[in-house]
C-alpha positions as CSV (number, residue, x, y, z in Angstrom):
1,X,66.8,26.6,-99.6
2,X,65.4,29.2,-97.0
3,X,62.5,30.8,-99.3
4,X,60.2,27.2,-99.4
5,X,60.3,27.2,-95.7
6,X,59.3,30.7,-95.7
7,X,56.6,30.3,-98.1
8,X,55.5,27.4,-96.5
9,X,55.1,28.8,-93.2
10,X,53.3,32.0,-94.2
11,X,50.8,29.5,-96.1
12,X,50.0,27.7,-93.1
13,X,49.5,30.9,-90.9
14,X,47.5,31.8,-93.7
15,X,45.4,29.0,-93.2
16,X,45.2,29.0,-89.5
17,X,43.9,32.1,-89.4
18,X,41.6,32.1,-92.8
19,X,38.5,30.1,-90.7
20,X,35.4,30.1,-92.5
21,X,31.8,30.8,-91.3
22,X,31.3,27.3,-91.0
23,X,34.0,26.3,-89.4
24,X,33.3,28.7,-86.7
25,X,29.6,27.5,-86.0
26,X,30.8,23.8,-85.8
27,X,33.7,25.7,-83.3
28,X,30.9,27.1,-81.3
29,X,28.3,24.0,-81.7
30,X,31.7,21.7,-80.3
31,X,32.2,24.3,-77.3
32,X,28.3,23.9,-76.5
33,X,28.3,20.5,-76.6
34,X,31.3,20.0,-73.9
35,X,29.8,22.5,-72.0
36,X,26.9,20.7,-72.1
37,X,28.9,17.2,-71.1
38,X,30.3,19.0,-68.3
39,X,27.1,20.7,-67.0
40,X,25.8,17.2,-67.4
41,X,28.3,15.1,-65.4
42,X,28.7,17.8,-63.0
43,X,24.7,18.2,-62.2
44,X,25.1,13.9,-62.2
45,X,27.8,14.3,-59.6
46,X,25.9,16.9,-57.2
47,X,22.1,15.0,-58.0
48,X,24.5,11.8,-56.7
49,X,25.4,13.2,-53.5
50,X,21.9,14.9,-52.9
51,X,20.2,11.4,-53.2
52,X,22.7,9.8,-51.2
53,X,21.7,12.7,-48.9
54,X,18.4,11.8,-48.9
55,X,18.5,7.8,-48.7
56,X,21.0,7.9,-45.8
57,X,18.8,10.9,-43.9
58,X,15.7,8.5,-45.0
59,X,16.9,5.4,-43.3
60,X,18.1,7.1,-40.2
61,X,14.4,9.1,-39.9
62,X,12.8,5.8,-40.2
63,X,14.9,3.7,-38.1
64,X,14.2,6.6,-35.5
65,X,10.3,6.6,-35.9
66,X,10.6,2.8,-35.8
67,X,12.3,2.7,-32.9
68,X,10.1,5.8,-31.1
69,X,7.1,3.6,-32.4
70,X,8.2,0.5,-30.2
71,X,8.9,3.3,-27.3
72,X,5.7,4.7,-27.2
73,X,3.7,1.3,-27.3
74,X,6.1,-0.1,-24.6
75,X,5.5,3.4,-22.6
76,X,1.9,2.5,-23.2
77,X,1.7,-0.8,-21.9
78,X,4.0,0.3,-18.9
79,X,1.4,2.8,-18.4
80,X,-1.9,0.6,-18.1
81,X,0.1,-1.6,-16.2
82,X,1.4,1.0,-13.3
83,X,-2.6,2.3,-13.5
84,X,-3.5,-1.6,-12.8
85,X,-0.9,-1.8,-10.0
86,X,-2.0,1.6,-8.1
87,X,-5.6,0.5,-8.7
88,X,-4.9,-2.8,-6.8
89,X,-2.6,-1.4,-4.4
90,X,-5.6,0.6,-3.9
91,X,-8.0,-2.0,-2.8
92,X,-5.4,-3.5,-0.5
93,X,-5.0,-0.4,1.5
94,X,-8.3,0.1,1.6
95,X,-8.8,-3.7,3.3
96,X,-6.1,-3.0,5.7
97,X,-8.0,0.4,6.7
98,X,-10.9,-1.9,6.9
99,X,-8.9,-4.4,9.0
100,X,-7.1,-2.0,11.3
101,X,-10.6,-0.3,11.9
102,X,-12.2,-3.6,13.0
103,X,-9.6,-4.5,15.2
104,X,-9.3,-1.5,16.6
105,X,-13.1,-1.7,17.1
106,X,-12.5,-5.2,18.4
107,X,-9.9,-4.4,21.1
108,X,-12.3,-1.2,22.6
109,X,-15.1,-3.6,22.8
110,X,-12.8,-6.0,24.7
111,X,-11.3,-3.7,26.7
112,X,-14.6,-2.4,27.5
113,X,-16.1,-5.9,28.4
114,X,-13.1,-6.8,30.6
115,X,-13.1,-3.5,32.5
116,X,-17.2,-4.5,33.5
117,X,-16.0,-8.0,34.0
118,X,-12.9,-6.5,36.4
119,X,-15.2,-4.2,38.1
120,X,-17.9,-7.1,38.8
121,X,-14.9,-9.7,39.8
122,X,-13.8,-7.2,42.2
123,X,-17.0,-6.0,44.2
124,X,-17.8,-10.1,44.1
125,X,-14.7,-10.5,45.4
126,X,-14.9,-8.3,48.3
127,X,-18.4,-9.4,49.1
128,X,-16.9,-12.7,49.7
129,X,-13.4,-11.8,51.4
130,X,-16.1,-9.7,53.7
131,X,-18.1,-12.6,53.9
132,X,-15.4,-15.0,55.3
133,X,-14.2,-12.5,57.3
134,X,-17.3,-12.0,59.1
135,X,-18.0,-16.1,59.2
136,X,-14.6,-16.6,60.7
137,X,-15.1,-13.8,63.4
138,X,-18.6,-15.2,63.9
139,X,-17.6,-18.7,64.4
140,X,-14.7,-17.9,66.5
141,X,-17.5,-15.6,68.9
142,X,-19.7,-18.9,69.1
143,X,-17.3,-21.1,70.0
144,X,-15.7,-19.0,72.7
145,X,-19.2,-18.2,74.1
146,X,-20.8,-21.4,73.6
147,X,-21.6,-21.9,77.3
148,X,-22.0,-17.7,78.4
149,X,-25.2,-16.3,78.3
150,X,-24.6,-13.5,80.0
151,X,-22.1,-12.1,77.2
152,X,-24.8,-11.9,74.8
153,X,-23.5,-8.6,73.7
154,X,-20.4,-10.3,72.3
155,X,-23.0,-11.8,69.6
156,X,-22.5,-8.7,67.6
157,X,-20.4,-10.3,65.3
158,X,-23.0,-12.8,64.4
159,X,-25.8,-10.5,64.2
160,X,-23.4,-8.6,61.6
161,X,-23.8,-11.6,59.3
162,X,-27.5,-10.9,58.4
163,X,-26.5,-7.6,56.7
164,X,-23.8,-9.5,54.8
165,X,-25.9,-9.9,50.8
166,X,-23.9,-13.7,50.3
167,X,-25.6,-14.6,53.6
168,X,-28.7,-17.1,52.1
169,X,-32.3,-15.9,53.3
170,X,-32.9,-19.3,55.4
171,X,-29.4,-18.8,57.0
172,X,-30.2,-15.2,58.2
173,X,-33.4,-16.7,59.7
174,X,-31.7,-19.1,61.7
175,X,-29.7,-16.5,63.1
176,X,-32.5,-14.3,63.7
177,X,-33.8,-17.2,65.9
178,X,-30.8,-18.1,67.3
179,X,-30.1,-14.4,68.2
180,X,-33.9,-14.1,69.5
181,X,-33.3,-17.1,71.9
182,X,-30.2,-16.2,73.0
183,X,-31.3,-12.6,74.4
184,X,-34.0,-14.4,76.7
185,X,-33.5,-13.8,80.4
186,X,-34.2,-16.5,82.8
187,X,-37.2,-16.2,85.0
188,X,-35.2,-16.4,88.0
189,X,-32.0,-13.5,87.4
190,X,-30.5,-14.5,90.7
191,X,-30.1,-18.3,89.8
192,X,-27.6,-19.3,87.4
193,X,-28.4,-21.1,84.0
194,X,-29.4,-24.7,84.6
195,X,-27.9,-27.5,82.9
196,X,-30.8,-28.2,80.5
197,X,-31.1,-24.3,79.5
198,X,-27.1,-24.7,78.6
199,X,-27.3,-28.4,77.4
200,X,-30.3,-26.5,74.8
201,X,-28.1,-23.4,74.2
202,X,-25.3,-25.2,73.5
203,X,-27.1,-27.4,71.1
204,X,-28.2,-24.1,69.2
205,X,-24.7,-22.8,69.2
206,X,-23.4,-26.1,67.7
207,X,-26.3,-25.9,65.0
208,X,-25.2,-22.6,63.9
209,X,-21.8,-22.8,64.2
210,X,-21.7,-25.9,62.0
211,X,-24.2,-23.8,59.4
212,X,-21.9,-21.1,59.5
213,X,-19.0,-23.4,58.7
214,X,-20.6,-24.6,55.8
215,X,-21.4,-21.2,54.7
216,X,-17.6,-20.5,55.3
217,X,-16.2,-23.3,52.8
218,X,-18.8,-22.8,50.3
219,X,-17.6,-18.9,50.1
220,X,-14.0,-19.8,50.0
221,X,-14.5,-22.5,47.4
222,X,-16.9,-20.0,45.7
223,X,-13.9,-17.2,46.1
224,X,-11.3,-19.5,44.9
225,X,-13.3,-20.4,42.0
226,X,-14.0,-16.6,41.1
227,X,-10.3,-16.0,41.8
228,X,-9.5,-18.6,39.0
229,X,-12.3,-17.6,36.5
230,X,-10.7,-14.1,36.6
231,X,-7.3,-15.3,36.2
232,X,-8.4,-17.4,32.8
233,X,-10.4,-14.3,31.7
234,X,-7.3,-11.8,32.4
235,X,-5.1,-14.4,30.3
236,X,-7.5,-14.6,27.7
237,X,-7.8,-10.7,27.3
238,X,-4.4,-10.4,27.2
239,X,-4.0,-12.6,24.8
240,X,-6.7,-11.5,22.3
241,X,-5.1,-7.7,23.1
242,X,-1.4,-9.4,22.0
243,X,-3.1,-11.0,19.2
244,X,-5.0,-8.0,17.8
245,X,-1.7,-5.4,18.8
246,X,0.1,-7.7,16.7
247,X,-2.4,-8.3,13.8
248,X,-2.8,-4.4,13.5
249,X,0.9,-3.7,13.5
250,X,1.3,-6.0,10.8
251,X,-1.6,-4.4,8.9
252,X,-0.3,-0.8,10.0
253,X,3.1,-1.7,7.9
254,X,1.9,-3.7,5.2
255,X,-0.4,-0.6,4.0
256,X,2.7,1.7,5.0
257,X,4.7,-0.2,2.7
258,X,1.5,-0.5,-0.4
259,X,1.2,3.2,0.0
260,X,4.3,3.9,-0.6
261,X,4.6,1.5,-3.5
262,X,1.1,3.1,-4.7
263,X,2.9,6.5,-4.6
264,X,6.1,5.0,-6.6
265,X,3.6,3.3,-9.1
266,X,1.9,6.7,-9.8
267,X,5.2,8.9,-10.0
268,X,6.4,6.0,-12.8
269,X,2.8,6.7,-14.3
270,X,3.7,10.4,-14.3
271,X,7.2,9.9,-15.7
272,X,6.1,7.7,-18.2
273,X,3.3,9.6,-19.2
274,X,6.0,12.5,-19.9
275,X,8.8,10.2,-21.8
276,X,5.5,9.1,-23.8
277,X,4.5,12.6,-24.8
278,X,8.5,14.1,-25.6
279,X,8.6,10.4,-27.5
280,X,5.3,11.0,-29.5
281,X,6.0,14.5,-30.0
282,X,9.7,13.7,-31.5
283,X,8.2,10.7,-33.7
284,X,5.8,13.0,-34.8
285,X,8.2,15.6,-36.1
286,X,10.5,13.0,-37.5
287,X,7.5,11.3,-39.4
288,X,6.8,15.2,-40.7
289,X,10.5,15.8,-41.7
290,X,10.8,12.1,-43.5
291,X,7.5,13.3,-45.3
292,X,8.7,16.7,-46.5
293,X,12.4,15.3,-47.3
294,X,10.8,12.4,-49.3
295,X,8.8,14.7,-51.3
296,X,11.3,17.4,-51.5
297,X,13.8,14.4,-53.1
298,X,11.1,13.1,-55.1
299,X,10.1,16.7,-57.1
300,X,14.5,16.9,-57.0
301,X,14.7,13.6,-58.6
302,X,12.0,14.6,-61.1
303,X,13.6,17.6,-62.1
304,X,16.9,16.3,-62.2
305,X,15.4,13.2,-65.0
306,X,13.8,16.2,-66.9
307,X,16.8,18.5,-66.9
308,X,18.8,15.2,-67.9
309,X,16.6,14.4,-70.6
310,X,17.0,18.3,-71.8
311,X,20.7,18.1,-72.1
312,X,20.6,14.2,-73.4
313,X,18.1,16.1,-76.5
314,X,20.6,18.9,-76.6
315,X,24.0,17.2,-76.5
316,X,21.8,15.3,-79.6
317,X,21.0,18.0,-81.5
318,X,24.1,19.6,-81.1
319,X,26.1,16.2,-82.4
320,X,23.6,15.8,-85.7
321,X,24.2,19.6,-86.5
322,X,28.4,19.2,-86.2
């Protein structure tokens, strides 16, 4: 019972060990086919991962390039706006400078005219005041001396009126005639002034006093008008100075504000230009990287397809051979 089993085992062992050359070739081809399929699958897995990397990276770079391009356009628009704003501010600042210069010139001119007016007023007011004082003194003397020809020396106050510039020429002639007649001595120095002579002297004094009082009233009125005119002129000058000063101060404040704004605009322009340069450089680098990536991925895809095709043909050839 045991012997047939032994012989069966020996037969089976001999059959397993005794492999024919054809079988060896078939086994070799099968091994090659399995290895080829395995490598083909591994290459597919590896390429799939690489293709995913290509796709993901391309999407990321394209998004970055699009955002950079939009930012570049925005920065260019901002730069143009900064330039336009700065140019407009430059014009406005020049306008303020022109206004400030003109108003400053107006102040100097007005002050010069005002100084001349004040000097003229002071001189004229002095003349009027001196004339008024002299007339008042002369009238007082004439009224006291109306009947006393012996005190002609007291008429010096009256004679002094002739030197005043405001006394009109006809009044000066009347004063000369009066003083000339007042200085005439009577024929008999020992006799007192007769009644007719006293009457004549009184008549002449009354006429001169009346003339001088009219001049006094005239000068007082003219001095009052002059003072009122000076007050109005000074008020007008003060109002003009106040207005010009306010305009200059406002224009100066506006100019300062706009100059500061202009400086900020130019700084923003410089910052935007720097940002534009950096963004453009980065965008261009991303674009080059994307172009290189696409070329590399495309080449590798072509190489993969070729290898896959080759392996497929090899596997098919092995299968036919088997």
